N, C-alpha and C positions, 0 to 999 in steps of 0.2 A: 375590801372596801368597808368603810364604816359609815352608815347612814347615807349611802350613795356617793361618798367622797372617796377618792383614791388616796390611800395613805402612802407616804414615802418617808425617806430619810429625814425630812424636815419635821415630822411629827415624832420627836425623840422619845416621848413618853408612851408611845403606842407600839404594839407589835403589828407590823404590816400584814402578815399572814403567817399562819402556822399549820403544818400538816405532818402526818406520820408517814415517813418513807417506809413503805410496806415491806420491801424486800429485806432491808436491814433492820426494820422496826426502830428507826431513829427519828425522834422528833426533829423537825426542821423549822427554824424560825427564818422567815424571809424578810429581807430588806430591799425595798425598791429604791434605786438610786438614779434619778434622772438628771442629776446636777453635772455641770461642766467642771473640768479641771483647769480651765484657762484662768489666768490672773485677770481681775482681782477676785473672781468667784471662788478660786481654790481655797482661800483661807476660810471662808464661810462653809465651804464644802467639808473641809477637814474637821472643823468644829462640830458641824452637824453629825458627821459620821462618828466622831469620837463620842458624842453624847448618846447617839442611837445605839452604838455597840456596847457602851457601858450599861445602858438600859437592858439590852439583851442578856448580858451577863447577870445583872441583878435579878431579872425575871427567873433565871434558873437557880441562882444561888439562894434566893429568898424563898424558894419553894412555890412561887406563883404558878410555875408550870404545872404543878399538881392540880390546880384548879381547872386546867384544860385536860390533862391526862392524869387522873388520880392514880393510875397504875405505875406511873413513872417512878423508878426507884434509884435514880442517880446515875444512870448510864450516860453514854455519849449523847450530846446534843449538837446538831449542826446548825450553823448560821450561814445562810446562802444569800449573798449580795448579788442582785441583778443590776448591773451598771449599764447605763445608756451611752456613756462617753468613754473613749479610750483612756486607759490609765497612764498617768505620767510617772516618772521615776519617783517623785514625791509620794504619789498614791501607792505605788508598789511597796515602797519602804514602809509607809504607814501600815499597810495590810500585813506585812511581815511581822512588824512589832505587835500588832493586835492579835495576829494568829498565835504567836508565842504566848501572849498573856491569856488568851482563851484556852489554850491547851492546859494551863494550870488549873482551870475550872472544869476540865473534862469536856471541853467544847471544841468543835472543829469549825474553822472558817473557810468558806469557799467563795470565790468571786467569779462571776460569769459575765462576760461582756455580751450584751444583746446585740443582735444584728440591727444596724441602723436602717 
């Protein structure tokens, strides 16, 4: 939360939440995704996710992550998306493409569907 406001996928220029996964010592960037995949919202949803995930990549590639963890030396970073709505085929395809792109930046993408 930022200033009492819940941050989500719609705030593309903000990191929703970040923590260190202690067992593996991996920084985890969290994306909260409450949006629906039903038309016509799906187009807005895809664009918001695209922008949000680009910002996550930039956060790591530009070294902004070192402002949070000065000891970070370029290891794996995980992006964990917590989704509220079931994924459509379009959503799954999108996440596959993004996952491959993130792998090129030493980042791992995971998507977890929250119980409704």
